[in-house]
N, C-alpha and C positions, 0 to 999 in steps of 0.2 A: 504493500500500500504506500501511496505517496506520503501519507501522514508519517509513516515510519521513515521514509526516505528523507524527509525534511527534518527529522529529529537532529538536533545539533550534535549529539553524541555520535550519530552515525554519519553525518555529512562533513564534519569538521575537516578531516584530512582531505576529502575530495573537493571541498568547496574553497579551500585556501588557494586563490587563483593567482597565477603569475601571468600578468597581462602586459602585452606591449613589447616593444623592442625599439630600435632606433629608426628614425626617419629623417630625411634631410630637411633643412629649413629653406626659406625662400632666398636668402642672400647667399652668394657663393662662399664667402669666408665663414659665415655661421654654419652653413651646410657642411663644409669640410670638417669643421671642429666637431659638429654633432656626430658626423658619421664615424669619426675616429675615436670619440670618447665612449667610455662605458656608460650604459644607461643608468640613470639615477633610480634607485629602488625606493618606492614609497609604499609602506604598509598601511592599509586602511581597514579598520574594524567597521563592520556594518551588519545590521540585521538584514537577512535575505528577504526583503519585502519591497513592494512596489514604490514605497516612499523614497527609495534610493534609485529610482529608475534612471535618473541622469547619470549616476555613477556607472551603472551597468551598461548603459548605451555608449558612454564614452569609452568604456573598455571594449565593448563588442565592435564598435566602429573603428577602433584603432587610434582614437584621438590622443590618448596618452602616449602611445608609441610615437606619434608624429611630433610630440614635444620632447622626445628623448627620455621618456619615463617608462620604467617598468613598475606597474602598480599591482600589488598583491592585496587581494580582498579577503579578509579573514572574518568568518561569520561569528556573531555574538548574539546573546539572548536579548540584549537591550542596551540603551545608551550607557547606563550606569556601569554595566559590565566592562565597558571599554576604558573607563577612567584609569584603572590600575595599569592597563597596557600603555597608556600615555605616560604615566608616572615612571614606569620602568624602562620605557623605550621599546617595548615589544611592538608597539604601533606608533606611527607618526601622526596619523589623523584618525578620528572617529566620525563616522556618519551616523548621527543619532539625534534623538529628541533633545531639545534645548534644556528642558527642566532639570535633568540630572546634573548637567554641567553648570547651570546657574547656581544650584545648591552647593556644589563643590567649590565654586568660585567664591560664593558668599562666605563659606566657612573657612576658606583658605587651606583646607585640608580635606583629604578623603582617605578613609581607612587608616587613619593615624599618620598619614604622610602628607607633606606639603602639596598643594594643588594650585597651579596658576594656569589658566586656560584662555584661549582666544578663539573666537568664531571667525573663520576666514571666508565662509560662503553660506548662502541659504541653500537648503536642500529640497524641501517640499512644503506644500500647503495642502490642508485637507480639501477633499472633494467628495461629493455624494458617494457613499458606499465604500470609501477607501479605508475607513476605520469604523468598527461597529461592535456592539454587544450582541452576543449570540446565546440562544438557549436551545434545548432539544425540543422536538415537536411533542406536544402534549404537556409541556411544562406548565406548572400552576402559575408561573410568573408571566403575566401578559403585558405588563407595563413597567416603566421605570419606577413609578410610585409603589408598585407592589414589592419591588426589591427593597426599597427603604422601609416600607411598612412591616415586612416580615423578616427584616434583618438577614437578607439573602447572602449566600456565600458567592462572592464575585471574584473570579480569577483574573489577576493581572500578571504581566510577565516579570517585572522587577519592581522593587520598592522605589519610592521617591522619583517617579518619572511622570511623563505626560499622561499616563493612564489615570493618575489621581486627579489631574486637572479636568480631563474629559469626563470622567465618571462624576466628579464633583459638580460639573456644570449641569449634567443631565439631572442629577439628584436635586440640585437647587431649583431647577425649573419645575420639578415635581413636588417641591415643598419639603425636601429632606436634605441631609448632609452625608458626607463620607462616614461619619460616626454611626450612621444608621445601617450600614452594611458591614459584613465581615469579609475583609480582603483576604484572598488566598493567593500566595505568591510561591509557586513551586520552584525548586532549583533549576529545573529544566526549561523554564521559560514557556514560550508559546507552544512548542511541540508537546510539552507535558500537559498543558491545558487542553490540547486536542484529545488527549487520552482521558483526562479527568472528567470532561463534560459528559460523554456518553456513559461513563462509569458511575455517574451520580455523585461524584466527589465535590463538585461545585454546581451551583445553580445557573450561573451565567458566566461567560468569559468574554474578555476583550480580544479581538483578533484584527490584525491588519490584513490587507491583501498582499499576496494571494491566499493566505491561510483561511480567510473567511470563505472564499469560494471553494477551497478544498473541503472545509467543514460542511458546507452545504451539499457538495457533490458526493462526498464519501460517508458522511455521518448523518446526513439529513437535517443538520442544524438549521435553525431559522433566525434571521436577524430580529432582535428585540428593539433596538434603537440605533439609529445612525448618529455618529458623533458630529457630523457636519451640519449643525443646526444651531440656532440661537447665537449665543456669544462665542460659540466655537466654529461658526461658519467661516470657511477659508482660513482657518487658524494656522499660523506658522508652526509647522510640525517638526521638521528636522533641519539640521545644519551640519556643516563640516567644522570640526573643532580640533585644535591641536594644543599641545603644551606651549606656553608662551615662549620659553627659551628656544624650543625647536623652530617655531614659526619665525622668530626674529633672526635666528642664525642660519636659516635656510630660505632666505627671501627669493632666490632664483628658482629653487625647486617649487616653492609655494606658487610663484607666479606662473610657472609652466603648468602646474597642476590645475590652477584656476582657468587658464586658457583652454585646456582640454575639457575640463568640467563644463565650462560655459557652452562649448559646442554640444556636449552631451545633453545638457539641460534644455537647450534650444530645440534640439531634435526630438527629445523625449516629450516636450510640451506641444509639439506640432505634428508628431507622427506616432500614433499609437502602435502601429505595427513594429516600429523600432523597439519600443519598450517590450512588446511581447517576445520578439526574437531574442533580445538580450536577456530577459528574465528566464526564458526557456533554457538558454545555454548555461547561465551562471548560477541559477538556483534549482534547476532540475524539474521545474514544473512542466506539465503536459501542455500540448497545444490547446486542449479543451479548457483547461484552467486559465491559460493565458488569454484566450479569446473572451472569457466570461468575467474575468476579474475587473474590478474598478481600479482606476489609477489616480494618483494625485496630480496636482499641478507642480511645475518645476520652475521656480523663479530664476531670473538671470541676475537680479540685484538683491542686496540686503536693504529692505525698506525699514528704516529704524522705527517709525511709528507703528508699523505692523509687528515688528519683532518685540516691541515693548509690550504688546498684548500678552506675551508669555509670562514675564515676571509679574505683570499686573494681575493675571489670573491666578498665579501661584499665591500671591498675597491674599487675593480674594477668597480662595478656597483653603486657606490655612496651611499651606506647605512651607511657609517661612515663619514659624513661631518665634516670637521675640522681636521680629522686625517691626519698626514703626511706620514704614512705608515700603512700597514696592522697589525692588532692585532696579537700577538703571542699566538697561542692556548695552548702552553705548560704551560702558566701561569694559566690556568683553570683546567688542568688535575690533578686529584688526583692520586698520584703514587700508583700502585698496582703491585707487582712483577708478571711477566708472562702475564700481560694484556696490556702492552705498548710496541710498536715497534717504532724505529726511533731514 
Protein backbone atom coordinates (compact mmCIF):
# COMPACT_ATOMS: atom_id res chain seq x y z
CA UNK A 1 0.00 0.00 0.00
CA UNK A 2 1.14 3.53 -0.72
CA UNK A 3 0.35 4.43 2.90
CA UNK A 4 3.18 2.16 3.95
CA UNK A 5 5.34 3.29 1.08
CA UNK A 6 5.15 6.86 2.31
CA UNK A 7 6.00 5.98 5.92
CA UNK A 8 9.11 7.93 6.75
CA UNK A 9 10.80 4.95 8.32
CA UNK A 10 10.43 3.11 5.01
CA UNK A 11 11.19 5.87 2.53
CA UNK A 12 13.94 7.77 4.27
CA UNK A 13 16.82 6.06 2.49
CA UNK A 14 15.10 6.06 -0.90
CA UNK A 15 13.78 9.58 -0.66
CA UNK A 16 17.03 11.36 0.21
CA UNK A 17 17.53 12.73 -3.25
CA UNK A 18 20.69 13.80 -4.99
CA UNK A 19 19.45 16.29 -7.52
CA UNK A 20 21.22 18.23 -10.16
CA UNK A 21 24.67 18.60 -11.59
CA UNK A 22 26.55 21.33 -13.37
CA UNK A 23 25.27 23.47 -16.20
CA UNK A 24 26.87 26.37 -17.98
CA UNK A 25 25.96 29.99 -17.30
CA UNK A 26 25.15 32.57 -19.92
CA UNK A 27 28.45 34.45 -19.93
CA UNK A 28 31.55 32.76 -21.29
CA UNK A 29 33.81 33.35 -18.27
CA UNK A 30 31.16 32.35 -15.77
CA UNK A 31 30.22 29.30 -17.81
CA UNK A 32 33.83 28.12 -17.92
CA UNK A 33 34.23 28.57 -14.19
CA UNK A 34 30.96 26.76 -13.49
CA UNK A 35 31.78 23.88 -15.80
CA UNK A 36 35.11 23.22 -14.13
CA UNK A 37 34.02 23.74 -10.53
CA UNK A 38 32.56 21.03 -8.35
CA UNK A 39 28.85 21.58 -7.75
CA UNK A 40 27.89 23.03 -4.42
CA UNK A 41 25.88 20.56 -2.35
CA UNK A 42 22.87 21.91 -0.47
CA UNK A 43 20.88 19.61 1.83
CA UNK A 44 17.25 20.57 2.28
CA UNK A 45 14.94 18.97 4.86
CA UNK A 46 11.36 18.84 3.60
CA UNK A 47 8.05 17.14 4.34
CA UNK A 48 7.17 15.20 1.16
CA UNK A 49 3.99 17.17 0.50
CA UNK A 50 2.50 19.38 -2.20
CA UNK A 51 3.23 22.48 -0.10
CA UNK A 52 6.83 22.19 -1.33
CA UNK A 53 5.84 21.78 -4.97
CA UNK A 54 8.20 24.55 -6.06
CA UNK A 55 11.17 22.70 -4.57
CA UNK A 56 10.31 19.44 -6.29
CA UNK A 57 9.63 21.15 -9.60
CA UNK A 58 12.96 22.98 -9.44
CA UNK A 59 14.64 19.62 -8.83
CA UNK A 60 12.70 17.79 -11.54
CA UNK A 61 13.28 20.44 -14.19
CA UNK A 62 17.00 20.72 -13.45
CA UNK A 63 16.87 24.35 -12.32
CA UNK A 64 19.24 23.71 -9.42
CA UNK A 65 21.71 21.98 -11.72
CA UNK A 66 21.65 24.98 -14.03
CA UNK A 67 22.82 27.10 -11.08
CA UNK A 68 25.69 24.74 -10.32
CA UNK A 69 23.97 23.17 -7.30
CA UNK A 70 23.47 19.61 -6.22
CA UNK A 71 20.44 19.67 -3.94
CA UNK A 72 19.74 16.73 -1.66
CA UNK A 73 16.19 16.60 -0.30
CA UNK A 74 15.81 14.77 2.98
CA UNK A 75 12.30 13.82 4.18
CA UNK A 76 11.19 14.90 7.66
CA UNK A 77 7.97 14.57 9.62
CA UNK A 78 7.44 18.31 10.15
CA UNK A 79 9.20 21.66 10.33
CA UNK A 80 10.16 21.28 13.97
CA UNK A 81 11.94 18.02 13.17
CA UNK A 82 14.31 19.91 10.88
CA UNK A 83 15.56 22.41 13.45
CA UNK A 84 18.11 20.03 15.04
CA UNK A 85 19.48 19.36 11.55
CA UNK A 86 20.07 23.08 11.05
CA UNK A 87 21.75 23.33 14.44
CA UNK A 88 24.07 20.41 13.75
CA UNK A 89 24.75 21.15 10.10
CA UNK A 90 23.10 17.96 8.87
CA UNK A 91 20.87 20.21 6.78
CA UNK A 92 21.56 23.61 5.25
CA UNK A 93 17.94 24.62 4.76
CA UNK A 94 14.53 23.41 5.86
CA UNK A 95 11.36 23.75 3.82
CA UNK A 96 8.69 23.86 6.49
CA UNK A 97 5.93 25.75 8.25
CA UNK A 98 6.92 29.08 9.75
CA UNK A 99 5.45 28.47 13.21
CA UNK A 100 8.06 26.06 14.53
CA UNK A 101 10.91 28.32 13.45
CA UNK A 102 9.37 31.47 14.86
CA UNK A 103 9.00 29.76 18.24
CA UNK A 104 12.64 28.65 18.17
CA UNK A 105 13.77 32.12 17.16
CA UNK A 106 11.74 33.77 19.93
CA UNK A 107 13.27 31.43 22.50
CA UNK A 108 16.77 31.73 21.07
CA UNK A 109 17.16 28.03 21.78
CA UNK A 110 15.77 24.71 20.66
CA UNK A 111 16.22 21.40 22.44
CA UNK A 112 18.67 23.07 24.82
CA UNK A 113 20.91 24.42 22.06
CA UNK A 114 21.22 27.96 20.65
CA UNK A 115 18.99 28.71 17.68
CA UNK A 116 19.28 31.66 15.31
CA UNK A 117 17.30 31.31 12.09
CA UNK A 118 16.58 33.24 8.89
CA UNK A 119 13.77 32.96 6.37
CA UNK A 120 15.21 33.22 2.86
CA UNK A 121 12.11 32.58 0.72
CA UNK A 122 8.39 31.94 0.81
CA UNK A 123 7.33 28.40 0.02
CA UNK A 124 3.55 28.06 -0.18
CA UNK A 125 0.18 29.48 0.77
CA UNK A 126 -2.98 27.55 1.56
CA UNK A 127 -5.47 26.78 -1.17
CA UNK A 128 -8.80 24.93 -1.01
CA UNK A 129 -8.24 21.30 -0.08
CA UNK A 130 -4.49 21.52 0.37
CA UNK A 131 -4.72 21.03 4.17
CA UNK A 132 -7.72 19.53 5.96
CA UNK A 133 -9.05 17.58 8.92
CA UNK A 134 -10.16 14.02 8.12
CA UNK A 135 -12.38 11.47 9.85
CA UNK A 136 -13.48 7.94 8.97
CA UNK A 137 -16.87 7.41 7.35
CA UNK A 138 -19.52 6.84 9.99
CA UNK A 139 -17.62 8.92 12.54
CA UNK A 140 -19.80 10.47 15.21
CA UNK A 141 -17.90 13.71 14.66
CA UNK A 142 -19.69 15.61 11.92
CA UNK A 143 -18.58 19.17 12.66
CA UNK A 144 -15.64 21.04 14.15
CA UNK A 145 -17.91 22.05 17.01
CA UNK A 146 -18.48 18.40 17.88
CA UNK A 147 -14.71 17.91 18.20
CA UNK A 148 -14.55 20.65 20.81
CA UNK A 149 -17.75 19.69 22.59
CA UNK A 150 -16.74 16.06 23.10
CA UNK A 151 -13.00 16.66 23.65
CA UNK A 152 -12.05 14.62 20.59
CA UNK A 153 -8.63 13.11 20.01
CA UNK A 154 -7.16 15.10 17.11
CA UNK A 155 -3.96 13.88 15.50
CA UNK A 156 -1.24 16.38 14.53
CA UNK A 157 2.14 15.58 13.03
CA UNK A 158 4.48 17.42 15.42
CA UNK A 159 4.09 19.67 18.45
CA UNK A 160 4.26 23.46 18.26
CA UNK A 161 3.68 23.96 14.58
CA UNK A 162 1.15 25.34 12.14
CA UNK A 163 -1.31 22.56 12.93
CA UNK A 164 -2.01 24.25 16.27
CA UNK A 165 -2.75 27.52 14.49
CA UNK A 166 -5.03 25.99 11.87
CA UNK A 167 -6.96 23.79 14.28
CA UNK A 168 -7.13 26.70 16.74
CA UNK A 169 -8.71 28.90 14.05
CA UNK A 170 -11.32 26.29 13.18
CA UNK A 171 -12.18 25.72 16.82
CA UNK A 172 -12.44 29.43 17.57
CA UNK A 173 -14.88 29.90 14.69
CA UNK A 174 -16.95 27.09 16.22
CA UNK A 175 -16.83 28.60 19.74
CA UNK A 176 -14.10 26.41 21.20
CA UNK A 177 -10.32 26.50 21.81
CA UNK A 178 -7.37 24.13 21.53
CA UNK A 179 -7.84 23.29 25.21
CA UNK A 180 -11.15 21.65 24.32
CA UNK A 181 -9.54 18.87 22.28
CA UNK A 182 -6.95 16.22 23.09
CA UNK A 183 -3.97 16.53 20.78
CA UNK A 184 -2.34 13.26 19.72
CA UNK A 185 1.18 13.60 18.30
CA UNK A 186 2.79 10.29 17.31
CA UNK A 187 6.51 9.95 16.78
CA UNK A 188 5.95 8.81 13.22
CA UNK A 189 4.21 11.98 12.08
CA UNK A 190 1.66 11.90 9.25
CA UNK A 191 2.25 8.28 8.15
CA UNK A 192 1.58 7.13 11.72
CA UNK A 193 -1.64 9.14 11.76
CA UNK A 194 -2.74 7.39 8.57
CA UNK A 195 -2.59 4.10 10.47
CA UNK A 196 -4.08 5.43 13.69
CA UNK A 197 -7.25 6.87 12.13
CA UNK A 198 -8.74 3.61 10.77
CA UNK A 199 -7.57 1.82 13.93
CA UNK A 200 -9.71 4.12 16.04
CA UNK A 201 -6.75 5.50 17.98
CA UNK A 202 -7.68 9.07 17.01
CA UNK A 203 -10.98 10.67 16.09
CA UNK A 204 -9.71 13.10 13.46
CA UNK A 205 -6.37 13.88 11.86
CA UNK A 206 -4.77 16.75 10.00
CA UNK A 207 -3.35 15.75 6.64
CA UNK A 208 -1.64 17.75 3.91
CA UNK A 209 -1.80 16.78 0.28
CA UNK A 210 -1.10 14.29 -1.17
CA UNK A 211 -1.71 12.36 2.06
CA UNK A 212 -5.29 13.60 2.23
CA UNK A 213 -6.04 12.16 -1.19
CA UNK A 214 -4.28 8.92 -0.26
CA UNK A 215 -6.41 8.68 2.89
CA UNK A 216 -9.57 9.16 0.84
CA UNK A 217 -8.60 6.67 -1.85
CA UNK A 218 -7.11 3.94 0.32
CA UNK A 219 -8.85 4.31 3.68
CA UNK A 220 -12.16 5.83 2.69
CA UNK A 221 -11.49 8.82 4.95
CA UNK A 222 -13.63 11.91 4.44
CA UNK A 223 -12.79 15.59 4.94
CA UNK A 224 -14.38 17.12 8.04
CA UNK A 225 -13.11 20.66 7.52
CA UNK A 226 -10.89 22.50 5.06
CA UNK A 227 -8.34 24.78 6.72
CA UNK A 228 -8.41 27.30 3.87
CA UNK A 229 -11.27 29.37 5.24
CA UNK A 230 -11.93 32.35 7.49
CA UNK A 231 -8.78 33.83 8.99
CA UNK A 232 -6.72 31.00 7.47
CA UNK A 233 -7.70 31.66 3.85
CA UNK A 234 -4.57 31.89 1.67
CA UNK A 235 -2.53 31.62 4.86
CA UNK A 236 1.29 31.79 4.45
CA UNK A 237 2.10 28.17 5.10
CA UNK A 238 5.71 27.26 4.48
CA UNK A 239 9.02 28.95 3.81
CA UNK A 240 12.71 28.16 3.39
CA UNK A 241 14.72 28.66 6.55
CA UNK A 242 18.39 28.36 7.35
CA UNK A 243 20.68 28.93 10.31
CA UNK A 244 21.71 32.59 10.39
CA UNK A 245 25.42 31.85 10.28
CA UNK A 246 25.11 29.49 7.31
CA UNK A 247 22.91 31.91 5.36
CA UNK A 248 25.27 34.84 5.92
CA UNK A 249 28.46 32.91 5.14
CA UNK A 250 27.08 31.23 2.00
CA UNK A 251 25.59 34.23 0.24
CA UNK A 252 26.52 32.98 -3.24
CA UNK A 253 25.03 29.56 -2.62
CA UNK A 254 21.86 31.09 -1.18
CA UNK A 255 21.53 33.39 -4.19
CA UNK A 256 21.94 30.49 -6.60
CA UNK A 257 19.41 28.42 -4.67
CA UNK A 258 16.92 31.29 -4.75
CA UNK A 259 17.30 31.78 -8.49
CA UNK A 260 16.55 28.12 -9.12
CA UNK A 261 13.75 28.01 -6.58
CA UNK A 262 12.09 31.07 -8.15
CA UNK A 263 11.94 29.22 -11.47
CA UNK A 264 10.44 26.22 -9.72
CA UNK A 265 7.91 28.34 -7.86
CA UNK A 266 6.80 30.14 -11.01
CA UNK A 267 6.37 26.92 -12.99
CA UNK A 268 4.61 25.15 -10.11
CA UNK A 269 2.19 28.04 -9.72
CA UNK A 270 1.27 28.10 -13.41
CA UNK A 271 1.57 24.48 -14.55
CA UNK A 272 -0.18 21.88 -12.42
CA UNK A 273 1.17 19.06 -14.59
CA UNK A 274 4.70 20.05 -13.60
CA UNK A 275 3.83 19.63 -9.92
CA UNK A 276 2.21 16.26 -10.57
CA UNK A 277 5.22 14.91 -12.47
CA UNK A 278 7.71 16.17 -9.90
CA UNK A 279 5.70 14.81 -6.96
CA UNK A 280 5.34 11.42 -8.64
CA UNK A 281 9.09 11.17 -9.10
CA UNK A 282 10.31 12.48 -5.77
CA UNK A 283 7.61 11.35 -3.33
CA UNK A 284 6.50 8.10 -4.94
CA UNK A 285 2.81 8.93 -5.31
CA UNK A 286 0.80 7.30 -8.08
CA UNK A 287 -0.52 9.18 -11.12
CA UNK A 288 -4.05 8.70 -9.75
CA UNK A 289 -3.14 10.43 -6.48
CA UNK A 290 -1.25 13.17 -8.29
CA UNK A 291 -4.17 13.88 -10.60
CA UNK A 292 -6.65 14.19 -7.73
CA UNK A 293 -4.66 15.97 -5.02
CA UNK A 294 -5.16 19.64 -4.29
CA UNK A 295 -2.09 21.83 -4.47
CA UNK A 296 -1.01 25.07 -2.81
CA UNK A 297 -0.03 28.36 -4.40
CA UNK A 298 3.68 29.10 -4.66
CA UNK A 299 4.61 32.78 -4.19
CA UNK A 300 7.64 34.36 -5.81
CA UNK A 301 8.17 37.02 -3.14
CA UNK A 302 8.05 37.33 0.62
CA UNK A 303 5.11 39.63 1.32
CA UNK A 304 5.86 40.97 4.80
CA UNK A 305 2.27 41.96 5.71
CA UNK A 306 1.14 38.50 4.67
CA UNK A 307 3.95 36.76 6.56
CA UNK A 308 3.09 38.77 9.66
CA UNK A 309 -0.24 36.92 9.72
CA UNK A 310 1.67 33.90 11.02
CA UNK A 311 3.04 35.33 14.31
CA UNK A 312 -0.17 37.32 14.73
CA UNK A 313 -2.15 34.07 14.62
CA UNK A 314 0.32 32.35 16.93
CA UNK A 315 -0.24 35.11 19.47
CA UNK A 316 -4.00 34.96 18.99
CA UNK A 317 -4.23 31.21 19.55
CA UNK A 318 -1.92 31.05 22.56
CA UNK A 319 1.22 29.58 21.03
CA UNK A 320 3.45 32.31 22.51
CA UNK A 321 2.65 32.26 26.23
CA UNK A 322 4.22 35.12 28.13
CA UNK A 323 4.55 37.33 25.05
CA UNK A 324 2.92 40.74 25.39
CA UNK A 325 2.50 41.16 21.64
CA UNK A 326 2.99 39.25 18.42
CA UNK A 327 6.52 38.60 17.18
CA UNK A 328 7.61 40.80 14.26
CA UNK A 329 8.44 38.52 11.34
CA UNK A 330 10.72 41.11 9.73
CA UNK A 331 13.32 40.23 12.37
CA UNK A 332 13.75 36.79 10.76
CA UNK A 333 13.69 37.75 7.10
CA UNK A 334 16.99 37.68 5.26
CA UNK A 335 16.99 40.69 2.91
CA UNK A 336 17.20 39.75 -0.76
CA UNK A 337 16.49 42.44 -3.36
CA UNK A 338 13.40 41.69 -5.43
CA UNK A 339 12.14 38.95 -3.13
CA UNK A 340 10.55 41.03 -0.37
CA UNK A 341 7.40 43.11 -0.48
CA UNK A 342 5.98 45.22 2.32
